[in-house]
N, C-alpha and C positions, 0 to 999 in steps of 0.2 A: 757571077756569084760573089757576094761579099766574103772577104777572108778576114780572120782575126788571128792575132798571135797569142797563144795560150800556153800557160804553164801551170802545174799543180804545186803548191807549196804550203808551209806552215808559216803563218806570221809569227813573229817572236815576241815573248812578254817584254813589257817596258823596262823592267830590271836588266834584261839581256841587252836590249837596244841601248840603255844608258851606259852599261859597261863598254860596249863596242864603241860608242861615240866617244867616251873618255879616252879609250885606247887609241883611236885614230887621231885625236887631238893632241894627245901626248906625242905620238910619233911625228905628226906634222910639226910641232913645236921644236922638236929635237933635230929633225932632219928635213932638208928642203930638197925633196926629189920632184922636179918639174914634170916628170913624166908619169907621175902617179896621180889618177883621177879619183878621188875618194867618192864612194857611192853615198847619196843622201840617206840619212837614217830611215826615212819613210819607205825607201825601197829595198831595204835589207830584210831578207827572209831565208828560209831553209828549203831549197827547192828539192821536190821528190821526183818530178818528171817534167821535162820541157817538151811540149808537143809541137812548137813551132806554129807557122801559119796553117790554119785549117779553114775550111768552108764553115761559115757561120751557123749552117744547119746541123752541123755535128756537135755543137755545143751542148744541145739537150741530151744526147746520148752520153757525153762526157760527165755531165752533172749527175745523171741518173746513176752511172757506174760509181762514181766517187762517193755519192751519198750512201749507196748500199754498202760499200767498203767500209766507210767511216763507222757504221754501227757495230762492225765486227771486231773493232780495235779498241783497247783501253787507252787512256792517257798515257803518253810516252815520255819517260825521263831519259835525257842524254847529257853528256858533260861537254862543255866547250873548253877546248884547250889551246895549243899554241897556234901562232900566226905563222904563215908560210907562204912562199911563192908557188903559184899554180900554173899549169899542172906540174911543172919541174922547171929547174933553171935553163934547160936547153930550149924549152918551148914556152917561155914565161909570158903570161897574159895578164896577171894581176896578183893580188894578195887575198888569201882566205884564211878563216879560222877553222881548224880541224875539229872534228867531233869524235869523242870516245864513247865507248859503251853503247853501241847503236844496234845491238841485235834486233830488238823489237822494231826499230825504224826500218831495218833492212827488210824484215818480213812484210812490213807494210809496202815498202817500195816494190817488192816482188809481187805482191798481190795486186797493186795498181798497175803493174806492167803486164801481168798475165790476163787481167780482167779487160784491160783496154785492147790487148791483142785480139781477143775474142771479137771485138767490134772493129776489127780492121786496122788498129794503129800499130806502128812498127815498135817492136820490142827493143829495149835498150841492149846495145852491144857490149857496153863497157861495164865492169863490176860497180856496184853502188858504192859510192864514196861520199858520204855526207860532209858538208862543209857549209860555211857561211861566207859568201863572197863580199869583202869590204871595199875593194878598190880594184880598178883596172889600169892597165898601162896604156897611155895615149898613143904610143908608136912602138916600133921595134927598138929594143933597149939593148945597148952594147954589153957584151959578156962581162966586161970589167966592172960596169956599173952594177950589174946584177950581183957580182961577187961581193961588192961592198955592201949592198943592200942585205944580201943574205947573211953577212956577218953581223950586221947591225941589229937585225930582227930579234933573235933570241936573247941576246946579251943585254940590250937596253930597255926594251919595251915588253916585259912579261905580260902574258895574258893571264888574268885571275881565273883559275879553274873554277867553274861553277856549274851547278846543276841547271838545266834548261827544261822547263816543263812544256810539252807540245800538246795542246788541247784541241785546237781547231784546224782542220785541213781545209784549205781554200783553192778555188779555181780562179786564176788571175788572167785578165787580159793585159797585154804589154804592148803600149803604142810607142813607137820610136820617134823622137823629135830631135831637132839640131841641139837643143839644150839638155837632151838626155830622155831616158826612158820614163814613161808614166805608167804605173801599174794600177789597175782597178780590179777590186774584188767582184767577180761575177757571182759567186755563191760560196757559202761557207758551211761546213759540217762539223759538229762536235763529234769528238771521239765518244766511245761508250760511257766512260766515267764522268763526262761532262755534259751529259744530256740534261 
């Protein structure tokens, strides 16, 4: 049985992607951290649920579930805020931009989780913590290097706080290649106010 790597996410508005690109370029210009691999702009999104590898015949039930959920939620506004190391400095894997005012987004995540669980998918064990991943670390990084990075992030490269409008919920297939991941939209659903 053919398997596909699936996740559910929001594509981000061009204005938001442009701001993130400017932020990463400014950081790269000021600091040269060889262990940071910046994510291409076309691969940046806000993940709602990662389903991992699934049998391809399950995709139809996933799309049907997400399509039904999308009709019950209005367009969601959140705020993009500071850049930080994730998940924390002790288990650092990359850089993300944190999200504020995400009550409606959390309700949507809970709805996705519970409805997919009815169809046999595993419920998330961790609390929902929305973020936008913008870079990953190439290998295990020394604690001393992380300390320097943590000091440099907030003081030198501020993230412009801006409202992000989330309108369309998508199901993505992610293909892993030596050059990096390639994400393809399998289906896309407008939230209620954007029908």
